[in-house]
N, C-alpha and C positions, 0 to 999 in steps of 0.2 A: 504493499500500500504506499503510496506516496503522501509523504508528511510535510505537506506546503504548507506556507505561514500562516495561512487564515485558518487550516485545519488545526494547527499545533496550538494557535489562539484559543480556539471553543475548548479544547480539552485541557489546557494548564492554564494556572493562575499566573498575573503579571512576572513574579519573581523566578516560576517555574521555566517560564516561557523565556525570561532572559536567561538562565543558566542552561537552557537546553542550547539557544540559537547562538552564545557567544563560543566560538569555537576556535578562534586565535588568540593567542596570547597566555598568560598564566590568568587564573580565576580560582579562587578560594569560595567555594559553597557551603556555608554554616547552614547545615540543615538539620532544624529541630525535631524532636521527637515527635513521629506521626506525622512529619510535614511531606510524606511521597518524594523521600529519596531516592529509593530505587526507581521508581516510576522516571524522575529528572535524569537519573545514569543512563537508562535503558531509551530513553525517548533521544538522549544527546547523542547516544553513538548510532541510532538510528538515524537521526537527521544527519549527521556527519558522512553516513554512507549515502545517504537520499542526496546530500551536495558533492557528492563524487570522488570522496577521500575513499584510496582503496583499504580494502579490511585489510592488508598487510601493514599499512602502517598505524594501526590502531593498539595499543596496549592498555587492556583495563587490569587492574591489581587490587585483589581484596584479600580477605584472609581468610575464607572457609570454601571448602568445595562444594558445601551446596550454596553458599552465596554465589560461586562463580557460576555454576549450573543452572541457578534460577535465574540471573542476568541473562546469559546465552538464550535459554528459551524464550525470554521475554524478548529479547531482540529479535529471536527467529520468527515469532508469532507477529510482531510489527512488520518485520520487512518482507517475511515470506521468502527469506534467502538462505541458502546452506552454511555460509560464514564460514571455510573450511579454513579460509585464510587470517580471521581475527582471533587475535589472542586475548583470552578473557581467562584468568589464570590468579593462583595465590601467590604471595612473596614466595615461598617457599618453592612450588611446583616451575616458577619462571626460573629460579636459581638452578635447579637441576636440566633445564632445558638448556642453560647458557654454556654448564658445566659438562653436558654429554658433546657439546661439540669444540670447547676450548680447553678442558683441563689439561690437556698435554703441555700446555704452554706454562703451567706450573710445576711440570715434571711428574705429574701423575699418568698412569697408563690409561687408554679407555676402558668402557666398560665398568667402571669404578663400582664399589659396590655403598651402599647407604646404612650404616651401621644405627641400631634402633639403642633404646637404652640399656637392655640387657647386652648385646654385643658391646656399648662403651666401657660397662660397668665390667664385662668379663675383660678386656682390654686393659682396664687400669688395673684390676686386681693383679695380672700377668706383668704388668710392667713394675708393679710394687714389689712382687716376689722378687723379680730380677734385682731389685735394686735394695733388697733386704731389709724392706719396711715389715716393721711386725703386724702381727695383726691388729691390735689395739689400734696400731694408727692409721690402717688401713679401712675406714669407714667407706667403702667406695660411693655409696650413694652420695653421700656429703661432698666427697672430693668430686662426683661427676659434676653436681651444683655448681661447686668452686669454680670448674673447668669451664664449665656455661657460660658462667657470668664474667670470668676473666676475657673468654674470646669476646664476647659483646658488649664489655666497658662497662659492665654495673658494676665489677668490682678489679681493683688493681693490686700487684704485686705489694707486697711489705707488711709486717709484722708476724703475726703467726702463719699467714697465709705461704710464708716463704719456703716453709718445711716443704711444701707439695710442688716447687718450681720446676725442680730437676724431675721429678714423676710427670708433670706437664709435658716437659721436653721430651719424656721418654714415650708417653702415649700419643703424643704428636707426630714422633718417629715411626713409630708402631702404625698409626692410620696410612701413612704414605708406605711404609712396607708393604702393607698388606691391600693396597690399591684401595683403601676405604675413606669416606670422610662422615663426619656425623651430622647430625640437623644442623648444629649453629652452623658449620660449612657451607651450607646452602646460601646464606646470606654472605658470609664472610669471605667466603673465595673468589665469587663473584665480584665484589669490590675490590680484593687484591690482585684480581686480574686484570680489572679497567685500570686500577692505578698503575701497575707495571707495565700493561700494554697499551699504550694510546690507541694504535691501531685499531684492536680489537673492538675498544670502546667505540671508537668512530663508526664502525661498522653496523653497531646497534643503534647508535643516535640517528644514523642514516634509515636506519629500517624503521624504527619506531618515531615518526615523527610527532604522534598525537598522544600522551600519556592520560590518564585517568586512574586516581586512586581512591577507593572506597573506605570508610572507615578512618579518614586520616589521622583521627584522635588516637587510634589505637596502635600506630607505627611507630616501633622501636628509633632508637638513634641509625642503626644501621641499616634499616628496612629505608628510613628517611633519606641516608647517605648513598643508596643503591639508587634511590629516585631521583636523587639529585645529579649524581653522575651521567644517567640517563638522559633527562629532560634537557630538552633545548629551552623553549620557549611557550610552546603549545601543551601547557599540562595545566588540569581541572583535579583539584583534590575536593573532596566532600567529605563532612565531619561535624561531629559535635561535641564542643570541649566540655560539655556538661554532660555528655553519657560515657569520658574517659573513666574506665572503671579496672584498667588491667595494668597498674605499674608494676605489681607484682612479678609480672612476666615481661617487664622491659618497655611497655608503652609509655610513651611520652608526649602528652597533648601539648607542650609546650613548642613540640613541631610544627604548630599551628603558626605560633610566632615566628619561628625561623623561618618558614615560607614565606612572609610577607617580607621578610629581611632579604631573603635570598633573591627574590623574583621581584624585579624591579616593574614597575606597572601594572602591577597586580590589581584585578578586580575582585572586590568582595561582593557576594550576593547572600542575604540571606533567606532563608526559609523559614516564615515564624507562624503562618497557617497552617493548624493540625486539624487533619483530617478524622481523627481517631478517638478523642475524648470528650466529653463534657465539658462545658465552660467552669464548672467548681471543681473538676478534678486538673483542669491544666492552671486554677487559679491556685490550687494548695501546691501544684509543683512549680509555679514561679515565686511562691512565698516562700517556698523551702531553699530553693537554688540561689535566689540572691541573696542569700548571706553568705556564700561563696566570693570572696573577693577577687581572686586570681581568676576571672573569666570574662568573657568576652559579654555585654549586656544585652540581654533578648527577652522578650516577653512573647512568649506561645500565646496564640488566641485560635477561638474556635468558632467556625460558623454554627456549631452544633446548639442544642438548647444547655440551658443552665444545669441542668439534669440534677440529681438527688444528691442529698447531704452526705458527705463522708463520715461512715458511722464508726465510732471508736469504741471498744468492748475491752474491760478491765478484769478480766477471768482472777479467778483465785491463784489458780497454777495453771500448769499445762495440759493437764487433766482435764480442766475445765475450758481451758484454751480450744483443744480440740475437738471437744463435744459442740462446743460453740460452732465452730467451721462446720463439722457434719451437717448439724442441724440446721444450718443456714443454706448450706449448699440444696439440702432437701426442699426447703422451705421455699427458697427462692426460685429454683428448677421448675416447682409445681407452679407457684404464683405466675411466673413470668413464662413459664411453657419454654426451658433453656435446657441443652442438653448437658450432658456432664461435661464434654470437652469445651462448653463455654466458660468453665470455671479455671481461674489460675490461682492457685497456692503458693505463694513466696515466702522463704525461709532464707535468712542470712549463713546459717550453718546447718551441715548434716545432722548433727546432733539432734536439731529440733524436729527431725523427721517421724521419730519413733511412735510419738504419744500421736500424732495425726495419722500415721499410717494404722494406728489401732483402732482408732475411733471412724476411720473409713470400712475399715473390715468389720467393727460392729455394727455397723448402719448400711453393711453391703453397699457399697459405693465404688464402684471401680475407679481406679486411678494408675497413672503411670507416673514414675519419678524420674526426673533427667537432672544432670548438672550437679548430681551427687550419688552415693550409693545408700539404696534403700537400708534400711536398719536390718530388715528379714535378709538381706543379702551381703552384710557383712560376712567377711571370713568368719570370724570366730562364731558368729551367731550359725551360720550352715554348718559349721562342725556341731554345735551342742544339738542343733535339730536333726543334723542327719543321724548322730548315735541315737535320739528319740526315734525314727524312723526305723531304724533297726531293729530296736527293742521292740517295737510294736509289730514289724513286718521284717524277720530275718532273711526272708528273698530278695529285698531291696537292693541289687547289686550295684546301683548309682552311689546311693549314699554310703554301702558296706566301703566299696572302694575307698571313698574320701576320709572314712577314719580308722580304716584297717592301721594306717601308720600315723594315727595323729593322737595322742602323741607319738614320738616317735619308738617304734617297738622294734629295729632292724629284722624288719620281713621285706626281703629284696626283691627287685623287678623280677629275677629269674622264678622265684617262689610264686608271684604273683601271675606270670605268665604260664607255669603249670597248672594253678590252680583253674585258670580261665581254660587252658585246654582240655581240662579234667571236664568242665562244665560246659564247653562247648559238644565234646565227643558224646557226654551223657546228657546233653538237653535237660540240666539241670542249673540251679542258681548256685553264686558263688560260696555261699552259706553252707550248702549239701556239700560241693567241693568240699570244703575245709573238715568238715565232718567228716567226709570219706577218708583223707588224706589222716586224721588223725585215730580213726576206727582203725586203716591200715597198719597204722604204725602200732596200734597197741595189740593187734593180732600177731603182729610180727615179733612181739615181745612174749608173747604167752606160748608161742612155737619154738622159741630158743631152748638149747636144753638147759638142765640146771647148771650145767659148769659154765655155760654162756652168760646165764642169770647171775651166776656168781662174779665172774668177771665183770658184768657192769656196776654190781654193788662196788666192787672192788675200785672201779675206775671214777667212780663218783668224784674221788678227791682230784682227779684232773680236770683240765680245763674241757668243759663242754664242747663238741663241733659245731660248728656253723649250720648245719641240718639239725642239729638236736637243740639248738637255743631257737632256730625258727618254730620247730614243731612245740617249744615249751612257750612260745610268745602267743602262737595261734592257738593253744590251749586256754591260756590265761586270756585272752580275747572271747574266745567263748562263753567260759566262765564267766566273763563281766557283762558280756550280754544276758545271760540265762539268769545270773543273778536278780536283776534288776527288772525283772518279770511284775515286782510287785506294782509298779508303776501303770501298769494296765488297768488296774482297777481298784474303787476306792478312792477316799479323799487325801489331800495331801500332797497332791501332785510337785507343788512347787517346792518344798520339802525335800522330797523323793530325789528332785534333778538337782538341789543345792548340794544335796550328798553325794549324787553320784559326780559332779563335777569336780567335790573334794577327793573322790574316791580315784578318779583319773588323774587327777592333780593338774588339771587343766592351767592353773595359774601359773604352776613351775614350769609347763610347757610354753607357754607365753613370755616366760623371763627368760628362756632358754633360747626360742627362737630371735627375741629383740634384745639380746644381752648387750648390745650396744646403745640402745636404747629406751632404758627402763619404763621413762614416762609413757611410750606408746604401749608398752606391755599392762602398764596400770589402767589404761585409757581403755584397752581393748576388753581387760576383766572386766571393767565397770559395765562396759554393753554387757558382757554375759548375766552378770548381776541386776541389769535393767531388765534382761529378759525375763528373768526368774520373778522378778518384781512383778511383771505386767500378769505371767502365769497364775502368781499369787492373788491379783487383783481378780483378774478372769474367775477363778475358782470359787472367791468368796463372793462373787456377785448373786443375791438371793435367787434372782431368774434362772441362775443357771443349775439345773437340776442333777445334773450328771457329769462332773468335771472330770473325766479321765483322761488319759492321756489319746485315745483314737478319738475324742470329741476335739481335743487341742489340735492335733493334727489335723484333722479335717476342716478346722476353722483357718488357719493358717496356711494351707493348701492355695486359698485364693491368690497369697502375695508369691505365689511361683511364676515368674516373668522373666523366665531365662531367655526367651528366643522371642522378644518383641521386635516388631518393625514398628514404620511411621503409620502402616495400613491397621497396624493391631491394636494403636493408642487411641484411634477413633473413638468417640463415646466414653473418654476415661477424664476424670477431672487432671489437671495437669498440676503436680506437685513438683516444685522445681526449687532451685538456688535463685538468688535476684540476678546473680553472673550470669546464668544458663538462660533467664528468660529476656536477655537483650536482643531488641528484634521482633519480638513477638507481640501480642496483644489480645486480651480477651474482653469479653463484655464484663466479666464480675471478677474483680482481683481482692483476694485476701494476702494483707503482709502481715505475718506472724511473727510475735517477737519482739516488738518495738520497743524496746527496753536497753537502757545502757548498758555496754558490755556483747552487745549481740548486734545492735546498730547505732551508733558506730558500735564495730567489734574490738573488744579489750585490747588484742594481740595489735590490731592496726593503729589505734590510737598510740598504745608504747612505743611502737615502731616508728613512727612518725612524731616524736616528740609532742603529742599533744596534738596534731595538724587532724582535722576531722573532714577535711573537704572533700576526699576520694570517698569517704564513707558517704558525706552528704549526696554526692553525684550518684551513690548506689541507690540511694533512699530515694532519690529524684527518677532514676531508672525504672524503680518498682512502681513508685506513684503513675508512671505516666505508660505502662503496660494496659493499665484499666481503661475501657471504651465509656461505661454507663454506669459503673457500681464500684466504689470503691470501700473494703470493711480493713481494719487495723485493729489487731488486738495488742494489749502488753500487759503481762502477767502481774500481778503483786507479788506474788513469789516463785521460784524456780527451783528444780532439784539440780544441785553442782555435786558431782561424786555421789555422797552416799547423804549430804546436806539439805535442806530445804532452807534456800537464802532469800531474803527480802529483796525485791526490783525495784527499781526506779525507772520510771519509763522514759522513754528517748529524747534526748533535746531538742529533737527533728521535728517531733509532734506539737511542741510548744511553738515552732517556725510554720506551722499550717495557721493560716487567720483562722481564726475564732468563730467566726460567722460561718463558714463551711463546715463545720464538725457537729455531729450530733452524736450524743453519747449514749450508746445503748444500753438499755437498760434491759437483764436478763428477764423470761417471762415468769411474774409472781404465781403461786400456786392460787387458785380460785377458791373462793368460798364455798360453801354447800350448797347454796340457794342457787348460784351462778352455774354450778356443776349440774345438779338437777336440772337447769333451763335448758345447757347445752344436749344432757343426753335425752330429754324430750324431744329437741328440733331433730336429733339425728332421727330417734327411732322414728317421728314424722316421716322423714324422708325415704325410711325403708320400709313402711307400712303399704301394701298394697291396697289400691281400692276396692270398695265393696262390689 
């Protein structure tokens, strides 16, 4: 379809039209939340193609493969062209394209490998062993983070870091020796290439004469440098400094200021008309973000109606908060005829999810969790639940494999392979295979001669063979599972599970697994204790007439979502971290846990010397995800480890203009007369006419 100027004027507002039709020269597009940013980018590229600019001369860079795919599909729909020569890519994928063609100029061979985190940590360990690093000094995960920060300029050598400088050099030599690069190299090496080989840089500058960068506020120093090296003069960047929430991974919204300095004659266009939210929601967002001093002044406005007040609820604790969210979703869905996927529930921290997930489960509300790990998918929680599933059903192979060596029992891969082979050949479960192996061993002992039996007795002082140890461990495992069948009936499930966790010394297992990070082990064991506490609450519910293990497992089966895809997520409430919600929108949004220590997060406040501007931007992002209705909850008390502590409402709540807020009062119990009247009216509705 031809995108003539008259057609564009009808489809775009004046600022969008200007952004789309300004093709030449540097242009900074400040695109507020919900202002049609993606629409502007896709129309701009379509208009450039329609104006005769060759596809091969356009380079559009963004941050996720999903965003790149969506952009390409929308441009194809607009232009009805195949676009084989148009480059729409993430920064890292673009870096790979350059290195695939040019890396030999830096001394690597063609067909290099890209190391993932596992490969990277393995190379660090190998390099450390060669340099005689002690095991205590070789925390490979932390060292990998340090190396990444050094490469990307977030940290410099000096102080305690210097002890790893030789290891870093050895790691770099190893990468080159194995003809490999790591993830950071996909940006750093193209920069090095362009600086050391001006002829190669010139080739790419002549190829890509028109650059566009999406989510510009999320670019790092290195990504900005790569873009700056490539860009001639025709470069458009699109972003919003108020939505810069990724400093922890290197993003720097100051790149917007750098762009103004580095590209003379730059034009700035502000998209401030919001097509998503009501005036009330935007006024709240503007009220909050205006308290940030280091920003471009802008004010979102909406052509939509004023909308409903923002509801703030102050529950006693996180259990009441979760019940409020679940009940509100059911009520609003029924009253306003909304689907479950019209709701977004936003949390600042993964630790908030458990109570909300429990409430959704209790209310039979389907949901999907993104941006974090569901409480019931945490490794330590899955370990305990896998044990319970095997106690309830010995023939559950998947869960049996998970726990057979958790905690470690020295049951090796060869043993598992032989058990699996027996199970396949005899069409039985692994549990039956284990029992058969133990039975065969017992029979062998009985068939031995008296002298042989005597020899075995005499040999007990000697070291047991590997095979004997394995049999002992398998027998202990079977005894452990069978001796806990009391869980299957009667009350006191939580106490039985608590005793079982002690019996297997799961806390000791965590401390051994995380011996270099005791805090992580303590936190994970706290999660296990939270699971048991939730069982206790469930079994003590007076409506729960038969709180046995089978019923508990049936209840949490609804939370098994290992193979979800986007299609399966339709029709489910969206539970997610605020970071994961960026770019999304929902008719109804809940922000849970608007308390000091959560938002703004205590760790962020501490690490930034009391500066809360990024946390405020995060709260702003959360508010602007809502289209029609926004509900915010702030608990009076919240459990931290094993204690319940008093909570203080988030300072950001005070920054929302008072006239926009309505404090939600929980439903009050009705008196006898009112209850009688309600019941009478209900009976009338269901009474058939004579």
